[in-house]
C-alpha positions in Angstrom: 79.2 -28.2 1.3 76.0 -29.3 -0.5 76.3 -31.0 -3.7 74.1 -28.7 -6.1 74.3 -27.2 -9.5 73.9 -23.5 -9.9 72.1 -21.9 -12.7 72.3 -18.1 -12.7 69.5 -15.8 -13.8 69.3 -12.1 -15.3 66.7 -9.6 -14.3 64.0 -10.7 -11.8 64.6 -13.2 -9.1 64.8 -16.8 -10.1 61.4 -17.8 -8.8 59.9 -15.3 -11.4 61.6 -17.6 -14.1 60.0 -20.6 -12.7 58.2 -22.0 -15.8 61.5 -21.6 -17.9 63.1 -24.2 -15.6 60.2 -26.5 -15.1 57.0 -27.2 -17.0 53.8 -25.9 -15.5 52.1 -29.1 -16.4 54.9 -31.1 -14.7 54.3 -29.0 -11.5 50.4 -29.3 -11.8 50.6 -33.1 -12.3 53.3 -33.4 -9.3 51.0 -31.3 -7.1 48.0 -33.5 -7.6 49.9 -36.9 -6.9 51.7 -35.3 -4.0 48.5 -34.1 -2.3 46.9 -37.7 -2.9 50.1 -39.3 -1.4 50.4 -36.9 1.6 46.9 -37.7 2.8 46.7 -41.6 1.9 47.1 -43.8 4.9 48.2 -46.5 2.7 52.1 -46.8 2.5 51.9 -49.1 -0.5 49.7 -46.8 -2.4 52.0 -44.0 -1.6 55.1 -45.6 -2.6 53.5 -46.6 -5.9 52.2 -43.2 -6.8 55.5 -41.6 -6.0 57.4 -44.3 -8.0 55.0 -44.3 -10.9 54.0 -40.7 -11.4 56.8 -38.8 -9.8 59.7 -41.1 -10.8 61.1 -41.0 -7.2 63.4 -43.9 -6.3 61.9 -45.5 -3.3 63.2 -49.0 -2.2 61.1 -51.6 -0.6 59.8 -51.5 3.0 60.3 -47.8 3.1 57.6 -45.7 4.9 56.8 -42.2 4.4 54.5 -40.9 7.1 51.4 -38.6 6.7 52.0 -35.2 5.3 55.7 -35.9 4.0 56.2 -33.3 1.3 58.7 -34.4 -1.5 60.0 -31.6 -3.7 57.2 -30.5 -6.1 59.2 -29.4 -9.0 62.0 -32.2 -9.3 60.9 -35.4 -7.1 62.8 -37.5 -9.6 66.0 -36.3 -7.9 65.0 -38.0 -4.6 66.4 -41.5 -3.7 65.3 -43.2 -0.5 66.8 -46.6 0.3 65.4 -49.8 1.9 63.6 -50.0 5.3 63.8 -46.3 5.8 61.3 -44.2 7.7 60.5 -40.6 7.0 58.5 -38.8 9.7 55.2 -36.8 9.8 55.2 -33.6 7.9 59.1 -33.8 6.9 59.9 -31.7 3.8 62.4 -33.1 1.1 63.9 -30.4 -1.3 65.6 -31.1 -4.5 65.6 -27.4 -5.6 66.0 -23.9 -4.1 65.2 -20.6 -5.9 67.5 -17.7 -4.9 67.5 -13.8 -5.9 70.4 -14.3 -8.6 70.3 -18.1 -9.3 68.4 -21.3 -8.6 70.2 -24.5 -7.4 69.2 -28.4 -8.1 70.7 -31.1 -6.2 69.9 -34.9 -5.7 68.8 -35.9 -2.2 70.0 -39.5 -1.4 68.7 -41.2 1.8 70.4 -44.4 2.6 69.0 -47.8 4.0 67.6 -48.2 7.4 67.6 -44.2 8.1 65.1 -42.9 10.7 64.1 -39.3 10.1 61.9 -37.7 12.8 58.8 -35.3 12.3 59.1 -31.9 11.1 62.3 -32.1 9.5 63.6 -30.2 6.4 66.1 -31.7 4.1 67.8 -29.4 1.5 68.9 -30.1 -1.9 72.3 -31.8 -2.6 72.4 -33.8 0.8 73.3 -37.3 1.5 72.2 -39.0 4.5 74.1 -42.3 5.0 72.9 -46.0 5.9 71.6 -46.4 9.4 71.7 -42.7 10.3 69.1 -41.2 12.8 67.8 -37.6 12.4 65.9 -36.1 15.3 62.6 -34.3 14.9 62.5 -30.8 13.6 66.0 -31.0 12.3 67.3 -28.6 9.4 69.4 -31.1 7.2 71.8 -28.6 5.6 74.9 -31.0 5.0 75.6 -34.7 4.4 75.0 -37.2 7.5 77.5 -39.7 7.9 76.4 -43.3 8.0 75.1 -44.6 11.4 75.4 -40.9 12.9 72.7 -39.4 15.2 72.1 -35.6 14.3 69.6 -33.0 15.4 68.7 -29.3 15.6 68.5 -26.2 13.7 71.2 -25.9 12.4 71.9 -29.4 12.3 74.8 -30.9 14.7 76.5 -34.1 15.0 75.2 -35.8 18.4 76.9 -39.0 18.2 78.8 -40.7 15.6 78.3 -44.3 14.5 81.0 -45.4 16.7 79.8 -43.4 19.7 76.4 -44.8 19.1 77.7 -48.5 19.2 79.5 -47.8 22.5 76.2 -46.5 24.1 74.6 -50.1 23.7 
């Protein structure tokens, strides 16, 4: 089970109440800096923008490829460890708006993690150190350290021990 906090809403769906949960100006500011970051070819500039203006926690030597989309509303809930690669067009969500509630959850991506292109990481997920996530994976639950996962829905392909035995 993902680690999210649930916030029930009454009446219209939770997205209808969006600006009661997050400031319009915060979303507008985040949108501008995320769009600059998504298209900049400079990894250092991208990390600096995301750390400074979005309050994301991104460790050194970490690379976010072109078009990576961090959470627009709650990017400060994203932590990415040292020497990690996030592949092209990956989306990292820290919120989800549903009919009767919205949910928030921290996303923690460990050190030396490789995430392939076109993945979606849902709120409340932890990806352990040294894990590998194959391209086009929906990460809907925690990934153990050193594991290799892939697919939609995500499945464990190899554990850390099985990966070490294959070498």
